C-alpha positions as CSV (number, residue, x, y, z in Angstrom):
1,X,14.9,13.9,-42.6
2,X,12.2,15.0,-40.8
3,X,10.9,11.6,-39.9
4,X,13.8,10.7,-38.7
5,X,13.9,14.3,-36.8
6,X,11.0,13.6,-35.3
7,X,11.6,9.8,-34.5
8,X,14.7,10.7,-32.3
9,X,12.8,13.3,-30.7
10,X,9.7,10.7,-29.9
11,X,12.7,8.2,-28.2
12,X,14.3,11.4,-26.6
13,X,10.9,12.0,-25.1
14,X,10.5,8.5,-23.7
15,X,13.7,8.4,-22.4
16,X,14.1,11.6,-20.3
17,X,10.9,12.6,-19.8
18,X,9.9,11.5,-16.2
19,X,7.3,13.1,-15.4
20,X,7.4,14.2,-11.6
21,X,4.2,13.4,-9.3
22,X,3.1,12.5,-5.4
23,X,3.3,9.2,-4.5
24,X,-0.7,7.7,-4.7
25,X,-1.4,5.1,-2.2
26,X,-2.5,2.0,-3.2
27,X,-6.3,2.5,-0.7
28,X,-7.6,5.6,0.5
29,X,-6.1,6.8,3.5
30,X,-8.9,6.6,4.8
31,X,-8.4,2.6,4.8
32,X,-5.4,2.6,6.7
33,X,-4.8,1.2,9.8
34,X,-1.1,1.8,10.7
35,X,1.8,3.0,9.8
36,X,5.0,1.9,10.9
37,X,8.8,3.0,10.3
38,X,11.5,-0.1,9.9
39,X,14.0,-1.5,8.4
40,X,13.7,-4.0,5.2
41,X,16.7,-6.0,4.4
42,X,15.8,-9.2,2.3
43,X,12.5,-8.1,0.4
44,X,9.2,-7.7,2.0
45,X,8.8,-10.6,4.6
46,X,12.4,-8.8,6.1
47,X,10.6,-5.9,7.3
48,X,11.4,-5.2,10.9
49,X,8.9,-2.7,12.8
50,X,11.1,0.3,15.0
51,X,8.4,2.8,15.2
52,X,4.5,2.5,14.9
53,X,3.2,6.2,14.4
54,X,0.3,7.5,16.5
55,X,-2.8,9.2,15.3
56,X,-1.8,12.6,15.1
57,X,2.1,11.5,13.3
58,X,0.3,9.5,10.6
59,X,-1.9,12.7,9.6
60,X,1.9,14.7,9.7
61,X,3.5,11.8,7.5
62,X,0.8,11.9,4.8
63,X,1.5,15.6,4.6
64,X,5.3,15.5,4.2
65,X,4.5,12.1,1.7
66,X,2.4,14.7,-0.1
67,X,4.9,17.1,-0.3
68,X,7.8,14.5,-2.1
69,X,7.9,14.1,-5.8
70,X,8.6,10.9,-7.2
71,X,9.8,9.7,-10.6
72,X,8.4,6.9,-12.7
73,X,10.3,4.5,-13.7
74,X,10.6,3.6,-17.7
75,X,12.2,0.5,-17.9
76,X,14.2,-2.2,-16.1
77,X,13.0,-4.7,-13.8
78,X,12.0,-3.8,-10.0
79,X,13.5,-4.4,-7.5
80,X,12.5,-5.6,-4.0
81,X,12.1,-2.9,-1.2
82,X,15.2,-2.6,1.3
83,X,17.0,-0.3,3.8
84,X,14.5,2.4,5.4
85,X,10.9,1.8,4.8
86,X,8.1,2.6,5.9
87,X,4.9,0.1,5.9
88,X,1.3,0.9,5.4
89,X,-1.3,-1.4,6.3
90,X,-4.9,-1.2,5.3
91,X,-7.8,-2.7,7.3
92,X,-8.3,-5.3,4.6
93,X,-4.7,-6.5,5.7
94,X,-3.1,-5.6,2.3
95,X,-0.3,-3.7,3.2
96,X,2.5,-1.8,1.2
97,X,6.2,-1.2,1.3
98,X,8.2,1.9,0.8
99,X,11.5,3.1,0.3
100,X,12.8,5.7,-1.3
101,X,13.7,3.5,-4.8
102,X,10.6,1.5,-5.1
103,X,7.3,0.0,-3.2
104,X,5.6,-3.1,-3.3
105,X,1.9,-3.8,-2.5
106,X,0.6,-7.5,-1.2
107,X,-2.6,-8.0,-0.7
108,X,-3.7,-11.5,-0.1
109,X,-1.6,-13.7,-2.2
110,X,-0.8,-11.1,-4.7
111,X,2.3,-8.6,-5.0
112,X,2.8,-5.5,-7.0
113,X,5.8,-3.1,-7.5
114,X,5.2,0.3,-7.3
115,X,7.4,1.9,-10.5
116,X,8.7,5.3,-9.0
117,X,11.5,6.7,-6.6
118,X,11.9,10.1,-5.0
119,X,15.2,11.4,-4.0
120,X,16.8,9.6,-1.0
121,X,17.4,12.7,1.0
122,X,13.9,13.8,1.0
123,X,12.8,10.3,1.8
124,X,15.0,10.2,4.9
125,X,14.0,13.6,6.1
126,X,10.7,12.9,6.5
127,X,11.2,9.5,8.3
128,X,13.3,11.6,10.4
129,X,10.9,13.7,11.6
130,X,9.4,10.3,13.7
131,X,12.3,8.1,14.3
132,X,15.9,8.4,14.6
133,X,17.1,5.8,12.1
134,X,20.8,6.6,11.9
135,X,21.9,3.8,14.2
136,X,20.0,1.4,12.5
137,X,21.3,2.4,8.8
138,X,24.7,-0.3,7.6
């Protein structure tokens, strides 16, 4: 009976134990060349830039991003980014796209997924500080 209870506790912890943390960039922020806000409709290649942040806005964006709390997916297939999206381009040409429910990172010909998500309203509020996106979201 004790083994069954212990097993149930472990299973429960695995499926309900989403830890919250800040978003972790794939590279150091000193390697960031640009940050763009845009719309993505059909995966990474369909990103349409709407606004490029200046240096002051980039610093403010990073501060706001550090205040968002992200949870990690425990299982399931990763999905492509879509909707309101932030594109962070690095000096080496790599980039990552972040939306409220996932992220994708591309360097050279390799692509990987970020298995984390945050609250849509909080993400949109951060983006809204830099870009009036409401007219672009269907």
